[in-house]
C-alpha positions in Angstrom: 50.8 4.9 17.9 47.2 4.0 18.6 46.2 0.7 20.2 44.0 -0.2 17.3 45.0 0.1 13.7 42.6 -0.3 10.8 44.4 -1.3 7.5 42.4 -0.7 4.3 40.5 2.1 6.1 39.5 4.1 3.0 37.4 1.3 1.4 33.7 0.9 1.8 33.8 -1.6 4.7 36.8 0.2 6.2 35.0 3.5 6.5 32.0 1.8 8.1 34.4 0.2 10.7 36.2 3.5 11.3 32.9 5.3 12.0 31.8 2.6 14.4 35.1 2.7 16.2 34.7 6.4 16.6 31.2 5.9 18.0 32.7 3.5 20.6 35.5 5.9 21.5 38.3 3.6 20.5 41.9 4.8 20.1 42.1 4.2 16.4 44.7 4.9 13.7 44.4 4.2 10.0 46.7 2.7 7.5 46.5 2.1 3.8 48.1 2.8 0.4 46.6 6.3 -0.3 47.4 9.4 1.7 44.8 11.3 -0.4 42.0 8.9 0.8 43.2 8.5 4.4 43.9 12.1 5.3 40.2 13.4 5.0 38.9 10.7 7.4 40.1 12.6 10.5 42.2 10.0 12.2 45.9 9.6 12.7 47.2 7.6 9.8 50.3 6.1 8.1 50.7 5.2 4.5 51.8 1.6 3.8 51.3 -0.7 0.9 50.8 -4.4 1.3 54.0 -5.1 -0.7 56.2 -2.9 1.5 57.0 -4.9 4.7 59.0 -2.2 6.4 56.2 0.3 5.9 53.7 -2.1 7.3 55.7 -2.8 10.4 56.2 0.9 10.9 52.4 1.5 10.5 51.6 -1.2 13.1 54.3 -0.4 15.6 52.8 0.1 19.1 49.4 -1.4 18.1 47.9 -4.2 20.1 45.2 -5.1 17.5 45.2 -4.7 13.7 42.0 -5.0 11.7 42.6 -5.9 8.0 39.8 -4.6 5.8 41.9 -4.4 2.6 40.9 -6.7 -0.1 41.6 -8.7 -2.2 42.7 -10.7 0.8 44.9 -13.2 -1.1 47.2 -10.2 -1.7 47.0 -8.5 1.7 46.3 -11.2 4.4 49.8 -12.7 4.7 51.8 -9.5 4.5 49.6 -7.9 7.1 49.8 -10.9 9.4 53.6 -11.1 9.1 53.8 -7.5 10.1 51.5 -8.2 13.1 53.8 -11.1 14.1 56.8 -8.7 14.0 55.2 -6.1 16.2 53.2 -8.4 18.5 49.7 -7.2 17.4 46.6 -9.4 17.2 45.3 -9.9 13.7 41.6 -9.7 12.7 40.2 -9.5 9.2 36.8 -9.3 7.3 37.8 -11.7 4.5 35.9 -14.7 3.3 38.2 -16.6 0.9 38.7 -20.2 2.0 42.2 -20.6 0.6 43.3 -17.5 2.6 41.9 -19.1 5.8 44.1 -22.2 5.0 47.1 -20.1 4.4 46.6 -18.1 7.7 46.1 -21.4 9.6 49.6 -22.4 8.7 50.8 -19.5 11.0 49.2 -21.0 14.0 52.5 -22.1 15.6 54.2 -18.8 14.9 51.2 -16.9 16.4 51.3 -19.0 19.5 55.0 -18.3 20.0 54.4 -14.6 19.5 51.3 -14.8 21.8 49.0 -13.2 19.3 45.6 -14.2 18.0 44.9 -14.7 14.3 41.2 -14.4 13.6 40.2 -14.2 9.9 36.6 -13.9 8.9 35.7 -11.7 11.9 32.8 -10.1 9.9 29.6 -11.6 8.5 31.1 -14.1 6.1 32.4 -16.3 8.8 31.7 -15.0 12.3 27.9 -15.2 12.0 27.7 -18.7 10.5 30.5 -19.9 12.8 28.5 -18.9 15.9 25.4 -20.6 14.6 27.3 -23.8 13.7 28.8 -23.8 17.1 25.4 -23.5 18.7 24.0 -26.4 16.7 27.1 -28.6 17.4 26.9 -27.7 21.1 23.4 -29.3 21.1 24.6 -32.4 19.2 27.7 -34.0 20.8 28.1 -36.5 18.1 27.4 -34.3 15.0 28.5 -35.8 11.7 26.9 -33.6 9.1 26.4 -29.8 9.0 24.6 -27.8 6.3 24.6 -24.0 6.3 22.2 -21.9 4.2 22.4 -18.2 3.6 19.5 -16.1 2.5 19.5 -14.4 -0.9 22.5 -12.4 -2.0 22.6 -8.6 -1.5 24.2 -5.8 -3.4 28.0 -6.0 -2.9 30.7 -3.4 -2.6 33.5 -2.8 -5.1 36.0 -4.5 -2.8 33.8 -7.6 -2.5 33.5 -7.7 -6.3 37.2 -7.5 -6.7 37.7 -10.3 -4.1 35.2 -12.5 -6.0 37.4 -12.4 -9.0 39.9 -14.6 -7.2 37.2 -17.2 -6.4 35.9 -17.4 -10.0 37.3 -20.8 -10.9 34.1 -22.8 -11.4 34.6 -24.9 -8.3 33.0 -25.0 -4.9 34.7 -26.6 -1.8 32.8 -28.8 0.5 34.0 -31.2 3.2 33.4 -34.9 3.0 34.7 -37.5 5.5 36.9 -34.8 7.0 38.5 -33.9 3.7 38.1 -30.8 1.5 36.6 -31.7 -1.9 36.1 -29.5 -4.9 32.9 -29.9 -6.9 31.6 -28.1 -10.0 29.8 -24.9 -9.2 26.0 -25.3 -9.5 26.1 -29.1 -9.2 24.8 -29.3 -5.6 21.4 -27.9 -4.5 19.4 -28.2 -1.4 16.2 -26.6 0.2 16.4 -24.5 3.4 13.6 -22.9 5.3 14.4 -19.3 6.2 11.1 -18.9 7.9 8.8 -18.8 4.8 8.9 -22.4 3.8 11.5 -24.4 1.7 13.6 -22.3 -0.6 16.1 -23.7 -3.1 19.7 -23.0 -2.6 22.9 -23.9 -4.4 26.3 -24.8 -2.9 28.5 -21.7 -2.8 32.2 -21.0 -2.2 31.9 -19.9 1.5 34.8 -20.6 3.9 32.6 -22.6 6.3 33.6 -26.1 5.1 37.1 -25.2 6.1 36.6 -23.2 9.3 33.5 -24.8 10.8 35.3 -28.2 10.9 37.7 -26.9 13.6 34.8 -25.4 15.5 32.3 -28.3 15.3 34.3 -31.4 14.4 31.6 -32.3 11.8 33.4 -34.4 9.1 30.8 -33.4 6.4 30.1 -29.7 5.9 28.4 -27.9 3.0 27.4 -24.2 2.6 24.6 -22.9 0.3 23.3 -19.6 -1.0 19.6 -19.0 -1.7 19.0 -18.6 -5.4 16.0 -18.5 -7.7 15.8 -20.3 -11.1 17.4 -17.4 -12.9 20.3 -17.1 -10.4 21.0 -20.8 -10.5 21.0 -20.8 -14.3 23.3 -17.8 -14.4 25.6 -19.3 -11.8 26.0 -22.6 -13.7 26.6 -20.7 -16.9 29.2 -18.5 -15.3 31.0 -21.6 -14.0 31.4 -22.9 -17.5 33.3 -19.8 -18.5 35.3 -19.6 -15.3 38.6 -20.9 -16.8 38.3 -18.3 -19.6 37.8 -15.6 -17.0 41.2 -16.3 -15.5 43.0 -15.6 -18.8 45.0 -12.3 -18.7 42.8 -10.5 -21.2 39.6 -11.5 -19.4 41.1 -10.5 -16.1 41.9 -7.1 -17.4 38.3 -6.6 -18.6 36.9 -7.8 -15.2 39.3 -5.6 -13.2 38.2 -2.6 -15.4 34.6 -3.4 -14.5 35.5 -3.6 -10.8 36.8 0.0 -11.0 33.4 1.3 -12.1 31.4 -1.0 -9.7 29.3 0.9 -7.1 31.4 1.5 -4.0 28.8 -0.2 -1.8 25.1 -0.2 -0.8 23.6 2.9 0.7 22.4 3.0 4.3 18.8 2.6 3.1 19.8 -0.5 1.0 21.5 -2.0 4.0 18.5 -1.4 6.2 16.2 -3.1 3.6 18.3 -6.2 3.3 18.7 -8.1 6.6 20.1 -11.6 6.5 19.1 -15.1 7.7 21.4 -18.0 8.2 20.1 -21.6 8.7 22.3 -24.3 10.2 21.1 -27.9 10.1 23.0 -30.7 11.9 22.7 -34.4 11.9 24.4 -36.7 14.5 25.6 -40.3 14.2 22.1 -41.5 15.2 20.6 -39.5 12.3 18.8 -37.2 14.7 18.6 -33.6 13.3 18.5 -30.1 14.7 17.9 -26.8 12.9 18.5 -23.2 14.0 18.2 -19.8 12.4 20.2 -16.6 13.0 18.7 -13.3 12.0 21.1 -10.4 11.4 21.3 -7.0 9.9 22.8 -6.5 6.4 26.1 -8.2 5.7 28.1 -4.9 5.9 26.3 -3.6 9.0 26.9 -6.9 10.8 30.5 -6.9 9.8 31.0 -3.3 11.1 29.4 -4.1 14.5 31.0 -7.6 14.9 34.6 -6.8 14.1 34.6 -3.7 16.3 33.1 -5.7 19.2 35.8 -8.4 18.7 38.5 -5.8 18.5 37.3 -4.3 21.8 37.5 -7.7 23.5 41.0 -8.2 22.1 42.1 -4.8 23.4 40.8 -5.7 26.8 43.1 -8.8 26.8 40.3 -11.3 26.1 42.3 -13.3 23.5 43.6 -16.8 22.8 47.0 -17.1 21.1 47.1 -18.9 17.7 44.7 -19.3 14.9 41.0 -19.2 15.9 37.5 -18.8 14.7 35.3 -16.3 16.6 33.0 -18.9 18.3 36.0 -21.0 19.4 37.3 -18.1 21.5 34.1 -16.2 22.4 31.4 -18.9 22.3 28.3 -19.5 20.2 26.3 -16.7 22.0 28.7 -13.8 21.4 26.8 -12.6 18.3 23.6 -12.3 20.4 25.1 -9.2 22.0 25.4 -7.4 18.7 22.6 -5.0 17.6 19.6 -6.5 16.0 20.8 -10.1 16.1 18.6 -12.9 17.3 18.6 -16.7 17.1 15.8 -19.3 17.2 15.9 -23.1 17.3 13.6 -24.5 14.6 13.8 -28.3 15.0 
């Protein structure tokens, strides 16, 4: 079997990752639920569903690294990780759901004993902001507060839309005093400067309040998404109906919508929608620092980032146990990716 296995290879993000791995000349095999979708991709492959443990272990046998690109991650992350533990393969994924990060973190001890690395969020949703947060915290030894702002949302893939359904509970998680706290969606707003002056943003359900705590030690962490008046109004309205959206009938309707959602943005759309992340830190003396990270589109960055991290893992550059990217590879690792740059803006 190949040294690198990509699970969920036939989805939008999976195909981008597979193409990038081919460009890099990596020894790649595919795995997923559908033979009909895997076979035309031109790689060795094995069919395995997330709810079939024996098939997953067989699909990963002999692999040194497994990339999980199969959402929704609440359904796939733990089964894929458990199969990785069984065969001794490092686990990377491109998910961004905070509760999944928490669930994977509980496997830290098992991963250390198995001498494998568990690294969720190895795409844009966490790796980019994690690196920027680590950079700011590295300049502020006594950081106490961290705010992260993400520039305006882009078109999302069908898989991302399906994953969002599992987050539609009307709550946003932040960290206060070292503890995770749920607040009503749309209730917390803040201005960030993405380079064109202050822009209003609203707290969003990103995983950073969970993950950045272990990277930076900041006890107070909040993550925001840029949103105009219409977007903020729609977001608040949607949060009011979030409980109803979880009812079986509503879920069936939303899942039907997901089936007809565009598979993902075109190459031209990706090229036209680069991203900017702002990280602002405050230390115990109330001194502040701000930095910006400029990246390509979310999906382009994810493709480049996770393949680069997989290459490092294949070369033996790993740390057993649960880890965020910047904890293992440092705050500057993202600067080696195409079209990524950082600036301090204090």
